[in-house]
C-alpha positions in Angstrom: 4.0 -8.9 3.7 0.7 -9.5 5.4 -3.0 -8.7 5.6 -4.7 -8.0 9.0 -8.3 -7.4 9.9 -9.1 -5.1 12.9 -12.9 -4.7 13.3 -14.2 -3.0 10.1 -10.7 -2.2 8.7 -8.5 -4.4 6.6 -4.8 -3.5 6.6 -2.0 -4.5 4.3 1.6 -4.1 5.6 4.4 -4.0 3.0 8.0 -3.0 2.4 9.3 -0.5 -0.3 12.9 -0.5 -1.4 14.5 2.2 -3.6 16.9 0.4 -6.1 17.6 3.4 -8.3 20.2 6.2 -7.7 17.7 9.1 -7.5 16.0 9.5 -4.1 12.4 8.3 -4.0 9.8 10.5 -2.3 6.9 8.2 -1.4 3.5 10.0 -2.0 0.7 7.4 -1.3 -0.3 3.8 -0.8 -3.8 2.8 -1.8 -5.5 -0.5 -1.1 -8.4 -1.1 -3.5 -10.9 -4.0 -3.4 -12.4 -5.9 -6.4 -15.5 -3.6 -6.4 -13.3 -0.5 -6.9 -13.7 0.8 -3.3 -10.4 2.4 -2.2 -8.9 3.9 0.9 -6.5 6.7 1.4 -5.5 5.6 4.9 -1.8 4.9 4.8 1.4 5.4 6.7 5.1 5.1 5.7 7.9 4.6 8.2 10.1 6.9 6.0 8.7 9.1 3.2 12.1 9.7 1.5 14.3 6.8 0.5 17.9 7.1 -0.7 19.6 4.4 -2.9 19.0 0.9 -1.4 17.0 2.2 1.6 13.7 0.5 2.6 10.6 1.7 4.3 7.8 -0.2 5.9 4.3 0.9 5.1 0.6 0.1 5.8 -2.5 0.9 3.8 -6.1 0.2 5.0 -9.5 -0.1 3.6 -12.9 0.2 5.4 -14.9 -3.0 5.1 -18.5 -2.4 4.0 -19.7 -5.4 6.1 -18.2 -6.6 9.4 -18.5 -10.2 8.1 -15.3 -10.7 6.0 -16.0 -12.3 2.6 -13.3 -13.6 0.3 -12.1 -10.8 -2.0 -9.2 -9.7 -4.1 -7.3 -6.5 -3.4 -4.8 -4.3 -5.3 -2.0 -2.3 -3.5 -0.7 0.8 -5.4 2.3 2.7 -4.1 3.2 6.0 -5.8 6.3 8.2 -5.8 6.0 12.0 -5.7 8.5 13.6 -8.1 11.8 12.0 -9.0 11.1 9.3 -11.6 7.4 9.3 -10.8 7.5 5.6 -10.3 4.4 3.5 -9.4 4.3 -0.1 -8.1 1.0 -2.1 -8.4 0.5 -5.4 -6.7 -2.6 -7.2 -8.0 -4.3 -10.3 -6.8 -3.9 -10.0 -3.0 -6.4 -12.4 -1.6 -8.1 -12.4 1.8 
């Protein structure tokens, strides 16, 4: 959905939708930069999604330098249990 910078943090907001019959239990969302630095700071509006339900989430990464430089990020959202699904969005640019 969008990338925001707040001081030394870069946040990605996104939406997750469960399109399968089994419930989805969201486990984590990780934002990783091109150098491999990753953050475990995340929050989901809802952690368990029934069929066709959606949840808004955010994941953040600590910037090494307060001066923002162009970089590419990857967002990975992982399900705990169920079908053990994982969604990876590459090439997010800021």
